[in-house]
C-alpha positions as CSV (number, residue, x, y, z in Angstrom):
1,X,-18.7,-0.7,15.9
2,X,-16.3,-0.1,13.0
3,X,-14.7,3.3,12.5
4,X,-15.0,4.8,9.0
5,X,-11.2,4.3,8.5
6,X,-11.4,0.6,9.2
7,X,-14.5,-0.2,7.2
8,X,-14.1,-2.8,4.4
9,X,-14.9,-0.2,1.7
10,X,-12.1,2.2,2.8
11,X,-9.7,-0.7,3.2
12,X,-10.4,-2.0,-0.2
13,X,-10.1,1.5,-1.7
14,X,-6.5,2.0,-0.6
15,X,-5.7,-1.6,-1.3
16,X,-7.0,-1.4,-4.9
17,X,-4.9,1.7,-5.5
18,X,-1.8,0.0,-4.3
19,X,-2.6,-3.1,-6.3
20,X,-3.3,-1.0,-9.4
21,X,0.2,0.5,-9.2
22,X,2.2,-2.5,-8.0
23,X,0.7,-5.4,-10.1
24,X,2.3,-4.3,-13.4
25,X,5.7,-4.0,-11.6
26,X,5.6,-7.1,-9.4
27,X,2.8,-9.3,-10.6
28,X,-0.4,-10.2,-8.7
29,X,0.9,-12.5,-6.0
30,X,4.1,-10.6,-5.2
31,X,2.2,-7.3,-5.0
32,X,-0.3,-8.8,-2.5
33,X,2.5,-10.3,-0.5
34,X,4.5,-7.0,-0.5
35,X,1.4,-5.1,0.8
36,X,0.7,-7.7,3.4
37,X,4.4,-7.8,4.6
38,X,4.6,-4.0,4.7
39,X,1.4,-3.7,6.8
40,X,2.6,-6.4,9.2
41,X,6.1,-4.8,9.6
42,X,4.9,-1.2,9.8
43,X,1.7,-1.5,11.8
44,X,1.8,-5.1,13.2
45,X,-1.6,-5.7,11.5
46,X,-2.7,-7.3,8.3
47,X,-3.9,-5.0,5.5
48,X,-7.5,-5.9,6.2
49,X,-7.2,-4.0,9.5
50,X,-5.4,-1.0,8.2
51,X,-7.3,2.3,7.7
52,X,-6.7,4.8,4.9
53,X,-5.0,7.2,7.3
54,X,-2.3,4.6,8.0
55,X,-1.4,4.0,4.4
56,X,1.6,6.4,4.5
57,X,3.1,4.0,7.0
58,X,2.5,1.1,4.7
59,X,4.1,2.9,1.9
60,X,7.2,3.5,4.0
61,X,7.2,-0.2,4.8
62,X,7.1,-1.0,1.1
63,X,10.0,1.3,0.2
64,X,12.9,-1.1,1.1
65,X,11.3,-4.0,-0.7
66,X,10.5,-2.0,-3.8
67,X,14.0,-0.6,-3.8
68,X,15.3,-4.1,-4.2
69,X,12.7,-5.2,-6.8
70,X,12.4,-2.2,-9.0
71,X,15.2,0.2,-8.0
72,X,15.3,3.4,-6.0
73,X,14.3,5.9,-8.7
74,X,11.4,3.8,-9.9
75,X,10.3,3.2,-6.2
76,X,10.3,7.0,-5.5
77,X,8.3,7.6,-8.7
78,X,5.8,4.8,-7.9
79,X,5.3,5.8,-4.3
80,X,4.7,9.4,-5.4
81,X,2.1,8.3,-7.9
82,X,0.4,6.1,-5.2
83,X,0.4,9.1,-2.8
84,X,-1.3,11.3,-5.3
85,X,-3.9,8.6,-6.1
86,X,-4.5,8.2,-2.4
87,X,-5.2,12.0,-2.0
88,X,-8.0,11.6,-4.6
89,X,-9.7,9.0,-2.4
90,X,-9.9,11.4,0.5
């Protein structure tokens, strides 16, 4: 039995929010790979198995990568925007 946090709809909800914010900055493929890599590094699981309550850990995993790609200030602003958008999903 799936828990509500690991259901496909909740997983796609947080994933869609991240993609919405990261695609314009990184492009489609790089945004997908960044999310995938961050989930594997932070939680040792692919994004499909990550629940909405674990997204803050994925965001922390994204931080070093985003710092390199878009700079520290823009990373901080982007992650703040994503966190606010995630709060609306709950």
